[in-house]
PyMOL Python script that loads the backbone (N, CA, C, O; Angstrom):
from pymol import cmd

cmd.read_pdbstr("""\
ATOM      1  N   MET A   1      44.749   9.533  51.728  1.00  0.00           N
ATOM      2  CA  MET A   1      44.785   8.450  50.819  1.00  0.00           C
ATOM      3  C   MET A   1      44.085   8.740  49.491  1.00  0.00           C
ATOM      4  O   MET A   1      44.501   8.259  48.437  1.00  0.00           O
ATOM      5  N   ASN A   2      43.007   9.543  49.563  1.00  0.00           N
ATOM      6  CA  ASN A   2      42.204   9.834  48.376  1.00  0.00           C
ATOM      7  C   ASN A   2      42.973  10.638  47.292  1.00  0.00           C
ATOM      8  O   ASN A   2      42.545  10.709  46.140  1.00  0.00           O
ATOM      9  N   LYS A   3      44.062  11.212  47.673  1.00  0.00           N
ATOM     10  CA  LYS A   3      44.860  11.956  46.732  1.00  0.00           C
ATOM     11  C   LYS A   3      45.608  11.045  45.741  1.00  0.00           C
ATOM     12  O   LYS A   3      46.087  11.531  44.716  1.00  0.00           O
ATOM     13  N   GLU A   4      45.713   9.790  46.012  1.00  0.00           N
ATOM     14  CA  GLU A   4      46.389   8.854  45.141  1.00  0.00           C
ATOM     15  C   GLU A   4      45.617   8.717  43.842  1.00  0.00           C
ATOM     16  O   GLU A   4      44.387   8.782  43.821  1.00  0.00           O
ATOM     17  N   ARG A   5      46.363   8.525  42.749  1.00  0.00           N
ATOM     18  CA  ARG A   5      45.705   8.369  41.446  1.00  0.00           C
ATOM     19  C   ARG A   5      45.090   6.992  41.277  1.00  0.00           C
ATOM     20  O   ARG A   5      44.008   6.877  40.701  1.00  0.00           O
ATOM     21  N   ASN A   6      45.727   5.969  41.748  1.00  0.00           N
ATOM     22  CA  ASN A   6      45.226   4.607  41.584  1.00  0.00           C
ATOM     23  C   ASN A   6      44.209   4.311  42.715  1.00  0.00           C
ATOM     24  O   ASN A   6      44.562   4.069  43.869  1.00  0.00           O
ATOM     25  N   LYS A   7      42.948   4.345  42.310  1.00  0.00           N
ATOM     26  CA  LYS A   7      41.848   4.188  43.281  1.00  0.00           C
ATOM     27  C   LYS A   7      41.779   2.731  43.769  1.00  0.00           C
ATOM     28  O   LYS A   7      41.255   2.478  44.854  1.00  0.00           O
ATOM     29  N   ASN A   8      42.291   1.781  42.996  1.00  0.00           N
ATOM     30  CA  ASN A   8      42.313   0.396  43.484  1.00  0.00           C
ATOM     31  C   ASN A   8      43.209   0.249  44.675  1.00  0.00           C
ATOM     32  O   ASN A   8      42.888  -0.485  45.610  1.00  0.00           O
ATOM     33  N   HIS A   9      44.352   0.949  44.660  1.00  0.00           N
ATOM     34  CA  HIS A   9      45.293   0.944  45.767  1.00  0.00           C
ATOM     35  C   HIS A   9      44.614   1.572  47.005  1.00  0.00           C
ATOM     36  O   HIS A   9      44.721   1.069  48.124  1.00  0.00           O
ATOM     37  N   VAL A  10      43.918   2.686  46.751  1.00  0.00           N
ATOM     38  CA  VAL A  10      43.252   3.393  47.857  1.00  0.00           C
ATOM     39  C   VAL A  10      42.212   2.445  48.502  1.00  0.00           C
ATOM     40  O   VAL A  10      42.124   2.381  49.728  1.00  0.00           O
ATOM     41  N   ALA A  11      41.439   1.723  47.703  1.00  0.00           N
ATOM     42  CA  ALA A  11      40.424   0.843  48.259  1.00  0.00           C
ATOM     43  C   ALA A  11      41.053  -0.276  49.051  1.00  0.00           C
ATOM     44  O   ALA A  11      40.549  -0.599  50.127  1.00  0.00           O
ATOM     45  N   ILE A  12      42.106  -0.875  48.592  1.00  0.00           N
ATOM     46  CA  ILE A  12      42.793  -1.900  49.314  1.00  0.00           C
ATOM     47  C   ILE A  12      43.343  -1.385  50.639  1.00  0.00           C
ATOM     48  O   ILE A  12      43.182  -2.021  51.680  1.00  0.00           O
ATOM     49  N   LEU A  13      43.982  -0.246  50.587  1.00  0.00           N
ATOM     50  CA  LEU A  13      44.515   0.322  51.840  1.00  0.00           C
ATOM     51  C   LEU A  13      43.435   0.646  52.857  1.00  0.00           C
ATOM     52  O   LEU A  13      43.635   0.441  54.054  1.00  0.00           O
ATOM     53  N   LYS A  14      42.295   1.149  52.403  1.00  0.00           N
ATOM     54  CA  LYS A  14      41.218   1.455  53.290  1.00  0.00           C
ATOM     55  C   LYS A  14      40.623   0.200  53.917  1.00  0.00           C
ATOM     56  O   LYS A  14      40.309   0.178  55.107  1.00  0.00           O
ATOM     57  N   ILE A  15      40.470  -0.844  53.106  1.00  0.00           N
ATOM     58  CA  ILE A  15      39.984  -2.135  53.651  1.00  0.00           C
ATOM     59  C   ILE A  15      40.879  -2.626  54.724  1.00  0.00           C
ATOM     60  O   ILE A  15      40.420  -3.047  55.786  1.00  0.00           O
ATOM     61  N   LEU A  16      42.232  -2.576  54.453  1.00  0.00           N
ATOM     62  CA  LEU A  16      43.146  -3.096  55.422  1.00  0.00           C
ATOM     63  C   LEU A  16      43.188  -2.250  56.729  1.00  0.00           C
ATOM     64  O   LEU A  16      43.383  -2.768  57.829  1.00  0.00           O
ATOM     65  N   LYS A  17      43.000  -0.960  56.549  1.00  0.00           N
ATOM     66  CA  LYS A  17      43.041  -0.069  57.680  1.00  0.00           C
ATOM     67  C   LYS A  17      41.785  -0.144  58.563  1.00  0.00           C
ATOM     68  O   LYS A  17      41.872  -0.047  59.787  1.00  0.00           O
ATOM     69  N   CYS A  18      40.634  -0.314  57.932  1.00  0.00           N
ATOM     70  CA  CYS A  18      39.341  -0.204  58.677  1.00  0.00           C
ATOM     71  C   CYS A  18      38.808  -1.600  59.063  1.00  0.00           C
ATOM     72  O   CYS A  18      37.873  -1.657  59.862  1.00  0.00           O
ATOM     73  N   HIS A  19      39.315  -2.682  58.572  1.00  0.00           N
ATOM     74  CA  HIS A  19      38.780  -4.007  58.899  1.00  0.00           C
ATOM     75  C   HIS A  19      39.847  -4.866  59.553  1.00  0.00           C
ATOM     76  O   HIS A  19      40.666  -5.448  58.841  1.00  0.00           O
ATOM     77  N   PRO A  20      39.876  -4.971  60.851  1.00  0.00           N
ATOM     78  CA  PRO A  20      40.906  -5.741  61.527  1.00  0.00           C
ATOM     79  C   PRO A  20      40.803  -7.214  61.240  1.00  0.00           C
ATOM     80  O   PRO A  20      41.810  -7.923  61.245  1.00  0.00           O
ATOM     81  N   ASN A  21      39.600  -7.684  60.990  1.00  0.00           N
ATOM     82  CA  ASN A  21      39.370  -9.108  60.659  1.00  0.00           C
ATOM     83  C   ASN A  21      38.430  -9.207  59.452  1.00  0.00           C
ATOM     84  O   ASN A  21      37.226  -8.976  59.565  1.00  0.00           O
ATOM     85  N   ILE A  22      38.995  -9.549  58.321  1.00  0.00           N
ATOM     86  CA  ILE A  22      38.195  -9.641  57.125  1.00  0.00           C
ATOM     87  C   ILE A  22      37.475 -10.975  57.073  1.00  0.00           C
ATOM     88  O   ILE A  22      38.113 -12.028  57.068  1.00  0.00           O
ATOM     89  N   ASP A  23      36.167 -10.939  57.035  1.00  0.00           N
ATOM     90  CA  ASP A  23      35.342 -12.132  57.057  1.00  0.00           C
ATOM     91  C   ASP A  23      35.341 -12.792  55.696  1.00  0.00           C
ATOM     92  O   ASP A  23      34.943 -12.181  54.705  1.00  0.00           O
ATOM     93  N   MET A  24      35.784 -14.037  55.641  1.00  0.00           N
ATOM     94  CA  MET A  24      35.847 -14.813  54.405  1.00  0.00           C
ATOM     95  C   MET A  24      34.604 -15.612  54.145  1.00  0.00           C
ATOM     96  O   MET A  24      34.450 -16.150  53.049  1.00  0.00           O
ATOM     97  N   GLU A  25      33.708 -15.716  55.098  1.00  0.00           N
ATOM     98  CA  GLU A  25      32.526 -16.597  54.950  1.00  0.00           C
ATOM     99  C   GLU A  25      31.687 -16.295  53.681  1.00  0.00           C
ATOM    100  O   GLU A  25      31.210 -17.241  53.054  1.00  0.00           O
ATOM    101  N   PRO A  26      31.489 -15.037  53.281  1.00  0.00           N
ATOM    102  CA  PRO A  26      30.729 -14.793  52.058  1.00  0.00           C
ATOM    103  C   PRO A  26      31.353 -15.487  50.775  1.00  0.00           C
ATOM    104  O   PRO A  26      30.661 -15.747  49.791  1.00  0.00           O
ATOM    105  N   LEU A  27      32.652 -15.758  50.850  1.00  0.00           N
ATOM    106  CA  LEU A  27      33.326 -16.379  49.715  1.00  0.00           C
ATOM    107  C   LEU A  27      33.190 -17.851  49.649  1.00  0.00           C
ATOM    108  O   LEU A  27      33.497 -18.429  48.607  1.00  0.00           O
ATOM    109  N   TYR A  28      32.741 -18.528  50.714  1.00  0.00           N
ATOM    110  CA  TYR A  28      32.720 -19.989  50.788  1.00  0.00           C
ATOM    111  C   TYR A  28      31.850 -20.626  49.660  1.00  0.00           C
ATOM    112  O   TYR A  28      32.223 -21.628  49.051  1.00  0.00           O
ATOM    113  N   ALA A  29      30.748 -20.031  49.429  1.00  0.00           N
ATOM    114  CA  ALA A  29      29.809 -20.609  48.412  1.00  0.00           C
ATOM    115  C   ALA A  29      29.849 -19.881  47.076  1.00  0.00           C
ATOM    116  O   ALA A  29      28.894 -19.900  46.299  1.00  0.00           O
ATOM    117  N   TRP A  30      30.983 -19.241  46.837  1.00  0.00           N
ATOM    118  CA  TRP A  30      31.168 -18.497  45.652  1.00  0.00           C
ATOM    119  C   TRP A  30      31.020 -19.399  44.382  1.00  0.00           C
ATOM    120  O   TRP A  30      31.693 -20.424  44.277  1.00  0.00           O
ATOM    121  N   ASP A  31      30.192 -19.034  43.483  1.00  0.00           N
ATOM    122  CA  ASP A  31      29.988 -19.789  42.214  1.00  0.00           C
ATOM    123  C   ASP A  31      29.562 -21.234  42.465  1.00  0.00           C
ATOM    124  O   ASP A  31      29.931 -22.139  41.717  1.00  0.00           O
ATOM    125  N   SER A  32      28.783 -21.437  43.526  1.00  0.00           N
ATOM    126  CA  SER A  32      28.295 -22.742  43.840  1.00  0.00           C
ATOM    127  C   SER A  32      26.953 -22.641  44.544  1.00  0.00           C
ATOM    128  O   SER A  32      26.689 -21.662  45.243  1.00  0.00           O
ATOM    129  N   LYS A  33      26.090 -23.662  44.363  1.00  0.00           N
ATOM    130  CA  LYS A  33      24.813 -23.614  44.989  1.00  0.00           C
ATOM    131  C   LYS A  33      24.846 -24.340  46.315  1.00  0.00           C
ATOM    132  O   LYS A  33      24.837 -25.570  46.366  1.00  0.00           O
ATOM    133  N   ASP A  34      24.885 -23.573  47.381  1.00  0.00           N
ATOM    134  CA  ASP A  34      24.831 -24.058  48.731  1.00  0.00           C
ATOM    135  C   ASP A  34      25.977 -25.001  49.155  1.00  0.00           C
ATOM    136  O   ASP A  34      25.953 -25.546  50.259  1.00  0.00           O
ATOM    137  N   ASN A  35      26.928 -25.181  48.321  1.00  0.00           N
ATOM    138  CA  ASN A  35      28.090 -26.015  48.673  1.00  0.00           C
ATOM    139  C   ASN A  35      29.313 -25.145  48.966  1.00  0.00           C
ATOM    140  O   ASN A  35      29.634 -24.218  48.223  1.00  0.00           O
ATOM    141  N   GLN A  36      29.964 -25.464  50.040  1.00  0.00           N
ATOM    142  CA  GLN A  36      31.184 -24.737  50.375  1.00  0.00           C
ATOM    143  C   GLN A  36      32.320 -25.259  49.549  1.00  0.00           C
ATOM    144  O   GLN A  36      32.520 -26.470  49.448  1.00  0.00           O
ATOM    145  N   THR A  37      33.068 -24.361  48.956  1.00  0.00           N
ATOM    146  CA  THR A  37      34.215 -24.766  48.156  1.00  0.00           C
ATOM    147  C   THR A  37      35.411 -23.873  48.438  1.00  0.00           C
ATOM    148  O   THR A  37      35.267 -22.789  49.003  1.00  0.00           O
ATOM    149  N   LEU A  38      36.588 -24.332  48.044  1.00  0.00           N
ATOM    150  CA  LEU A  38      37.822 -23.556  48.206  1.00  0.00           C
ATOM    151  C   LEU A  38      38.119 -22.778  46.941  1.00  0.00           C
ATOM    152  O   LEU A  38      39.238 -22.291  46.782  1.00  0.00           O
ATOM    153  N   LYS A  39      37.188 -22.645  46.055  1.00  0.00           N
ATOM    154  CA  LYS A  39      37.420 -22.027  44.787  1.00  0.00           C
ATOM    155  C   LYS A  39      37.880 -20.589  44.917  1.00  0.00           C
ATOM    156  O   LYS A  39      38.680 -20.141  44.096  1.00  0.00           O
ATOM    157  N   SER A  40      37.408 -19.835  45.921  1.00  0.00           N
ATOM    158  CA  SER A  40      37.759 -18.476  46.080  1.00  0.00           C
ATOM    159  C   SER A  40      39.065 -18.243  46.867  1.00  0.00           C
ATOM    160  O   SER A  40      39.587 -17.128  46.891  1.00  0.00           O
ATOM    161  N   LEU A  41      39.598 -19.324  47.523  1.00  0.00           N
ATOM    162  CA  LEU A  41      40.794 -19.168  48.323  1.00  0.00           C
ATOM    163  C   LEU A  41      41.998 -18.666  47.534  1.00  0.00           C
ATOM    164  O   LEU A  41      42.693 -17.785  48.039  1.00  0.00           O
ATOM    165  N   PRO A  42      42.291 -19.152  46.352  1.00  0.00           N
ATOM    166  CA  PRO A  42      43.429 -18.607  45.604  1.00  0.00           C
ATOM    167  C   PRO A  42      43.279 -17.074  45.268  1.00  0.00           C
ATOM    168  O   PRO A  42      44.255 -16.325  45.235  1.00  0.00           O
ATOM    169  N   TYR A  43      42.031 -16.674  45.029  1.00  0.00           N
ATOM    170  CA  TYR A  43      41.782 -15.245  44.749  1.00  0.00           C
ATOM    171  C   TYR A  43      41.978 -14.406  46.014  1.00  0.00           C
ATOM    172  O   TYR A  43      42.488 -13.288  45.935  1.00  0.00           O
ATOM    173  N   ALA A  44      41.581 -14.930  47.176  1.00  0.00           N
ATOM    174  CA  ALA A  44      41.789 -14.193  48.393  1.00  0.00           C
ATOM    175  C   ALA A  44      43.253 -14.077  48.715  1.00  0.00           C
ATOM    176  O   ALA A  44      43.698 -13.019  49.159  1.00  0.00           O
ATOM    177  N   ILE A  45      44.027 -15.135  48.508  1.00  0.00           N
ATOM    178  CA  ILE A  45      45.441 -15.105  48.737  1.00  0.00           C
ATOM    179  C   ILE A  45      46.128 -14.131  47.783  1.00  0.00           C
ATOM    180  O   ILE A  45      47.025 -13.388  48.182  1.00  0.00           O
ATOM    181  N   ASP A  46      45.694 -14.141  46.505  1.00  0.00           N
ATOM    182  CA  ASP A  46      46.248 -13.190  45.523  1.00  0.00           C
ATOM    183  C   ASP A  46      45.964 -11.789  45.925  1.00  0.00           C
ATOM    184  O   ASP A  46      46.822 -10.919  45.775  1.00  0.00           O
ATOM    185  N   TRP A  47      44.737 -11.522  46.456  1.00  0.00           N
ATOM    186  CA  TRP A  47      44.373 -10.148  46.883  1.00  0.00           C
ATOM    187  C   TRP A  47      45.345  -9.702  47.986  1.00  0.00           C
ATOM    188  O   TRP A  47      45.812  -8.563  47.966  1.00  0.00           O
ATOM    189  N   PHE A  48      45.649 -10.564  48.923  1.00  0.00           N
ATOM    190  CA  PHE A  48      46.543 -10.228  50.019  1.00  0.00           C
ATOM    191  C   PHE A  48      47.974 -10.015  49.525  1.00  0.00           C
ATOM    192  O   PHE A  48      48.682  -9.149  50.039  1.00  0.00           O
ATOM    193  N   GLU A  49      48.411 -10.810  48.519  1.00  0.00           N
ATOM    194  CA  GLU A  49      49.726 -10.653  47.957  1.00  0.00           C
ATOM    195  C   GLU A  49      49.853  -9.296  47.254  1.00  0.00           C
ATOM    196  O   GLU A  49      50.888  -8.638  47.356  1.00  0.00           O
ATOM    197  N   ARG A  50      48.790  -8.878  46.536  1.00  0.00           N
ATOM    198  CA  ARG A  50      48.778  -7.532  45.916  1.00  0.00           C
ATOM    199  C   ARG A  50      48.785  -6.449  47.007  1.00  0.00           C
ATOM    200  O   ARG A  50      49.462  -5.432  46.863  1.00  0.00           O
ATOM    201  N   ALA A  51      48.067  -6.657  48.046  1.00  0.00           N
ATOM    202  CA  ALA A  51      47.994  -5.724  49.154  1.00  0.00           C
ATOM    203  C   ALA A  51      49.398  -5.531  49.798  1.00  0.00           C
ATOM    204  O   ALA A  51      49.782  -4.413  50.141  1.00  0.00           O
ATOM    205  N   ILE A  52      50.135  -6.627  49.949  1.00  0.00           N
ATOM    206  CA  ILE A  52      51.478  -6.514  50.472  1.00  0.00           C
ATOM    207  C   ILE A  52      52.355  -5.637  49.598  1.00  0.00           C
ATOM    208  O   ILE A  52      53.083  -4.779  50.097  1.00  0.00           O
ATOM    209  N   LYS A  53      52.285  -5.855  48.297  1.00  0.00           N
ATOM    210  CA  LYS A  53      53.068  -5.062  47.344  1.00  0.00           C
ATOM    211  C   LYS A  53      52.703  -3.576  47.368  1.00  0.00           C
ATOM    212  O   LYS A  53      53.571  -2.710  47.261  1.00  0.00           O
ATOM    213  N   ILE A  54      51.426  -3.301  47.507  1.00  0.00           N
ATOM    214  CA  ILE A  54      50.900  -1.934  47.565  1.00  0.00           C
ATOM    215  C   ILE A  54      51.408  -1.231  48.807  1.00  0.00           C
ATOM    216  O   ILE A  54      51.890  -0.101  48.741  1.00  0.00           O
ATOM    217  N   VAL A  55      51.297  -1.905  49.933  1.00  0.00           N
ATOM    218  CA  VAL A  55      51.709  -1.326  51.207  1.00  0.00           C
ATOM    219  C   VAL A  55      53.237  -1.128  51.192  1.00  0.00           C
ATOM    220  O   VAL A  55      53.724  -0.089  51.636  1.00  0.00           O
ATOM    221  N   ASP A  56      53.984  -2.102  50.693  1.00  0.00           N
ATOM    222  CA  ASP A  56      55.430  -1.922  50.602  1.00  0.00           C
ATOM    223  C   ASP A  56      55.838  -0.826  49.672  1.00  0.00           C
ATOM    224  O   ASP A  56      56.786  -0.096  49.962  1.00  0.00           O
ATOM    225  N   TRP A  57      55.162  -0.684  48.569  1.00  0.00           N
ATOM    226  CA  TRP A  57      55.466   0.377  47.641  1.00  0.00           C
ATOM    227  C   TRP A  57      55.095   1.765  48.158  1.00  0.00           C
ATOM    228  O   TRP A  57      55.825   2.734  47.946  1.00  0.00           O
ATOM    229  N   ARG A  58      53.959   1.847  48.834  1.00  0.00           N
ATOM    230  CA  ARG A  58      53.465   3.122  49.384  1.00  0.00           C
ATOM    231  C   ARG A  58      54.196   3.537  50.652  1.00  0.00           C
ATOM    232  O   ARG A  58      54.684   4.665  50.724  1.00  0.00           O
ATOM    233  N   ASP A  59      54.285   2.703  51.612  1.00  0.00           N
ATOM    234  CA  ASP A  59      54.805   3.069  52.931  1.00  0.00           C
ATOM    235  C   ASP A  59      56.097   2.367  53.279  1.00  0.00           C
ATOM    236  O   ASP A  59      56.938   2.908  53.997  1.00  0.00           O
ATOM    237  N   GLY A  60      56.252   1.166  52.771  1.00  0.00           N
ATOM    238  CA  GLY A  60      57.381   0.378  53.194  1.00  0.00           C
ATOM    239  C   GLY A  60      57.160  -0.187  54.628  1.00  0.00           C
ATOM    240  O   GLY A  60      58.070  -0.760  55.227  1.00  0.00           O
ATOM    241  N   ASP A  61      55.953  -0.010  55.140  1.00  0.00           N
ATOM    242  CA  ASP A  61      55.646  -0.390  56.524  1.00  0.00           C
ATOM    243  C   ASP A  61      54.500  -1.387  56.520  1.00  0.00           C
ATOM    244  O   ASP A  61      53.354  -1.036  56.803  1.00  0.00           O
ATOM    245  N   ASN A  62      54.823  -2.643  56.194  1.00  0.00           N
ATOM    246  CA  ASN A  62      53.771  -3.715  56.126  1.00  0.00           C
ATOM    247  C   ASN A  62      53.160  -3.989  57.464  1.00  0.00           C
ATOM    248  O   ASN A  62      51.996  -4.383  57.536  1.00  0.00           O
ATOM    249  N   TYR A  63      53.915  -3.791  58.550  1.00  0.00           N
ATOM    250  CA  TYR A  63      53.409  -4.125  59.872  1.00  0.00           C
ATOM    251  C   TYR A  63      52.266  -3.177  60.322  1.00  0.00           C
ATOM    252  O   TYR A  63      51.411  -3.551  61.124  1.00  0.00           O
ATOM    253  N   LYS A  64      52.281  -1.966  59.790  1.00  0.00           N
ATOM    254  CA  LYS A  64      51.215  -1.009  60.137  1.00  0.00           C
ATOM    255  C   LYS A  64      49.812  -1.513  59.698  1.00  0.00           C
ATOM    256  O   LYS A  64      48.817  -1.198  60.350  1.00  0.00           O
ATOM    257  N   TYR A  65      49.740  -2.244  58.664  1.00  0.00           N
ATOM    258  CA  TYR A  65      48.468  -2.742  58.153  1.00  0.00           C
ATOM    259  C   TYR A  65      48.212  -4.222  58.512  1.00  0.00           C
ATOM    260  O   TYR A  65      47.116  -4.741  58.297  1.00  0.00           O
ATOM    261  N   HIS A  66      49.243  -4.886  59.062  1.00  0.00           N
ATOM    262  CA  HIS A  66      49.106  -6.283  59.503  1.00  0.00           C
ATOM    263  C   HIS A  66      48.653  -7.199  58.341  1.00  0.00           C
ATOM    264  O   HIS A  66      47.827  -8.089  58.547  1.00  0.00           O
ATOM    265  N   VAL A  67      49.183  -6.987  57.141  1.00  0.00           N
ATOM    266  CA  VAL A  67      48.703  -7.708  55.982  1.00  0.00           C
ATOM    267  C   VAL A  67      48.985  -9.209  56.083  1.00  0.00           C
ATOM    268  O   VAL A  67      48.126 -10.029  55.760  1.00  0.00           O
ATOM    269  N   GLU A  68      50.182  -9.560  56.528  1.00  0.00           N
ATOM    270  CA  GLU A  68      50.523 -10.998  56.659  1.00  0.00           C
ATOM    271  C   GLU A  68      49.643 -11.697  57.671  1.00  0.00           C
ATOM    272  O   GLU A  68      49.211 -12.829  57.453  1.00  0.00           O
ATOM    273  N   GLU A  69      49.381 -11.032  58.763  1.00  0.00           N
ATOM    274  CA  GLU A  69      48.526 -11.636  59.765  1.00  0.00           C
ATOM    275  C   GLU A  69      47.100 -11.843  59.247  1.00  0.00           C
ATOM    276  O   GLU A  69      46.477 -12.874  59.502  1.00  0.00           O
ATOM    277  N   LYS A  70      46.596 -10.838  58.513  1.00  0.00           N
ATOM    278  CA  LYS A  70      45.226 -10.917  57.945  1.00  0.00           C
ATOM    279  C   LYS A  70      45.195 -12.005  56.933  1.00  0.00           C
ATOM    280  O   LYS A  70      44.186 -12.706  56.861  1.00  0.00           O
ATOM    281  N   LYS A  71      46.211 -12.213  56.142  1.00  0.00           N
ATOM    282  CA  LYS A  71      46.245 -13.237  55.176  1.00  0.00           C
ATOM    283  C   LYS A  71      46.174 -14.616  55.798  1.00  0.00           C
ATOM    284  O   LYS A  71      45.402 -15.477  55.375  1.00  0.00           O
ATOM    285  N   LEU A  72      47.003 -14.803  56.817  1.00  0.00           N
ATOM    286  CA  LEU A  72      47.013 -16.093  57.537  1.00  0.00           C
ATOM    287  C   LEU A  72      45.653 -16.315  58.268  1.00  0.00           C
ATOM    288  O   LEU A  72      45.194 -17.453  58.363  1.00  0.00           O
ATOM    289  N   THR A  73      45.028 -15.267  58.768  1.00  0.00           N
ATOM    290  CA  THR A  73      43.717 -15.412  59.385  1.00  0.00           C
ATOM    291  C   THR A  73      42.678 -15.825  58.365  1.00  0.00           C
ATOM    292  O   THR A  73      41.779 -16.606  58.676  1.00  0.00           O
ATOM    293  N   ALA A  74      42.791 -15.309  57.143  1.00  0.00           N
ATOM    294  CA  ALA A  74      41.824 -15.664  56.094  1.00  0.00           C
ATOM    295  C   ALA A  74      41.986 -17.124  55.735  1.00  0.00           C
ATOM    296  O   ALA A  74      40.987 -17.830  55.597  1.00  0.00           O
ATOM    297  N   ILE A  75      43.194 -17.596  55.579  1.00  0.00           N
ATOM    298  CA  ILE A  75      43.445 -19.017  55.271  1.00  0.00           C
ATOM    299  C   ILE A  75      42.953 -19.896  56.429  1.00  0.00           C
ATOM    300  O   ILE A  75      42.350 -20.947  56.210  1.00  0.00           O
ATOM    301  N   TYR A  76      43.209 -19.468  57.607  1.00  0.00           N
ATOM    302  CA  TYR A  76      42.748 -20.182  58.799  1.00  0.00           C
ATOM    303  C   TYR A  76      41.229 -20.312  58.836  1.00  0.00           C
ATOM    304  O   TYR A  76      40.702 -21.373  59.171  1.00  0.00           O
ATOM    305  N   GLN A  77      40.506 -19.203  58.481  1.00  0.00           N
ATOM    306  CA  GLN A  77      39.065 -19.221  58.442  1.00  0.00           C
ATOM    307  C   GLN A  77      38.574 -20.310  57.453  1.00  0.00           C
ATOM    308  O   GLN A  77      37.658 -21.066  57.777  1.00  0.00           O
ATOM    309  N   PHE A  78      39.182 -20.387  56.250  1.00  0.00           N
ATOM    310  CA  PHE A  78      38.820 -21.406  55.327  1.00  0.00           C
ATOM    311  C   PHE A  78      39.048 -22.771  55.892  1.00  0.00           C
ATOM    312  O   PHE A  78      38.179 -23.637  55.794  1.00  0.00           O
ATOM    313  N   ALA A  79      40.238 -22.991  56.505  1.00  0.00           N
ATOM    314  CA  ALA A  79      40.583 -24.335  57.002  1.00  0.00           C
ATOM    315  C   ALA A  79      39.674 -24.686  58.222  1.00  0.00           C
ATOM    316  O   ALA A  79      39.266 -25.837  58.377  1.00  0.00           O
ATOM    317  N   LEU A  80      39.383 -23.737  59.033  1.00  0.00           N
ATOM    318  CA  LEU A  80      38.534 -24.035  60.168  1.00  0.00           C
ATOM    319  C   LEU A  80      37.094 -24.411  59.776  1.00  0.00           C
ATOM    320  O   LEU A  80      36.495 -25.304  60.373  1.00  0.00           O
ATOM    321  N   ASP A  81      36.567 -23.737  58.795  1.00  0.00           N
ATOM    322  CA  ASP A  81      35.186 -23.954  58.385  1.00  0.00           C
ATOM    323  C   ASP A  81      35.052 -25.101  57.399  1.00  0.00           C
ATOM    324  O   ASP A  81      33.960 -25.659  57.288  1.00  0.00           O
ATOM    325  N   MET A  82      36.066 -25.477  56.698  1.00  0.00           N
ATOM    326  CA  MET A  82      35.991 -26.558  55.740  1.00  0.00           C
ATOM    327  C   MET A  82      37.215 -27.500  55.865  1.00  0.00           C
ATOM    328  O   MET A  82      37.975 -27.659  54.910  1.00  0.00           O
ATOM    329  N   PRO A  83      37.395 -28.122  57.055  1.00  0.00           N
ATOM    330  CA  PRO A  83      38.539 -28.948  57.295  1.00  0.00           C
ATOM    331  C   PRO A  83      38.626 -30.173  56.355  1.00  0.00           C
ATOM    332  O   PRO A  83      39.721 -30.606  55.995  1.00  0.00           O
ATOM    333  N   LEU A  84      37.481 -30.714  55.970  1.00  0.00           N
ATOM    334  CA  LEU A  84      37.536 -31.919  55.150  1.00  0.00           C
ATOM    335  C   LEU A  84      37.983 -31.626  53.720  1.00  0.00           C
ATOM    336  O   LEU A  84      38.405 -32.537  53.007  1.00  0.00           O
ATOM    337  N   LEU A  85      37.895 -30.364  53.291  1.00  0.00           N
ATOM    338  CA  LEU A  85      38.378 -29.995  51.967  1.00  0.00           C
ATOM    339  C   LEU A  85      39.886 -29.756  51.965  1.00  0.00           C
ATOM    340  O   LEU A  85      40.501 -29.726  50.899  1.00  0.00           O
ATOM    341  N   PHE A  86      40.481 -29.587  53.123  1.00  0.00           N
ATOM    342  CA  PHE A  86      41.897 -29.437  53.239  1.00  0.00           C
ATOM    343  C   PHE A  86      42.632 -30.759  53.395  1.00  0.00           C
ATOM    344  O   PHE A  86      43.777 -30.887  52.962  1.00  0.00           O
ATOM    345  N   VAL A  87      41.995 -31.726  53.998  1.00  0.00           N
ATOM    346  CA  VAL A  87      42.624 -33.029  54.273  1.00  0.00           C
ATOM    347  C   VAL A  87      42.013 -33.996  53.324  1.00  0.00           C
ATOM    348  O   VAL A  87      40.787 -34.097  53.269  1.00  0.00           O
ATOM    349  N   PRO A  88      42.820 -34.736  52.550  1.00  0.00           N
ATOM    350  CA  PRO A  88      42.268 -35.737  51.649  1.00  0.00           C
ATOM    351  C   PRO A  88      41.622 -36.904  52.397  1.00  0.00           C
ATOM    352  O   PRO A  88      42.132 -37.355  53.422  1.00  0.00           O
ATOM    353  N   SER A  89      40.495 -37.385  51.872  1.00  0.00           N
ATOM    354  CA  SER A  89      39.850 -38.506  52.512  1.00  0.00           C
ATOM    355  C   SER A  89      40.667 -39.750  52.330  1.00  0.00           C
ATOM    356  O   SER A  89      41.396 -39.877  51.346  1.00  0.00           O
ATOM    357  N   THR A  90      40.560 -40.678  53.265  1.00  0.00           N
ATOM    358  CA  THR A  90      41.322 -41.931  53.185  1.00  0.00           C
ATOM    359  C   THR A  90      40.428 -43.073  52.820  1.00  0.00           C
ATOM    360  O   THR A  90      40.891 -44.208  52.706  1.00  0.00           O
TER     361      THR A  90
END
""", "prot")
cmd.dss("prot")
cmd.show_as("cartoon", "prot")
cmd.util.cbc("prot")
cmd.orient("prot")
């Protein structure tokens, strides 16, 4: 992998390969004082979308890295830990 010129792609591929479950909890209080927010969720989803394109471009084998599953797991982590932010209050 390190022979690739684009080191951003290498970093993304290594993260996908070495981390079966990417922990989203450090992103919950991103840019906020002790309050959990969904502010980082669009960035996390965008990161996974870019990862899908990189894997497709490089290997054409998205299933090898389980990108879609990891993306859904990340969204699920947000929803599980902050359910009231996903469902509007009545």
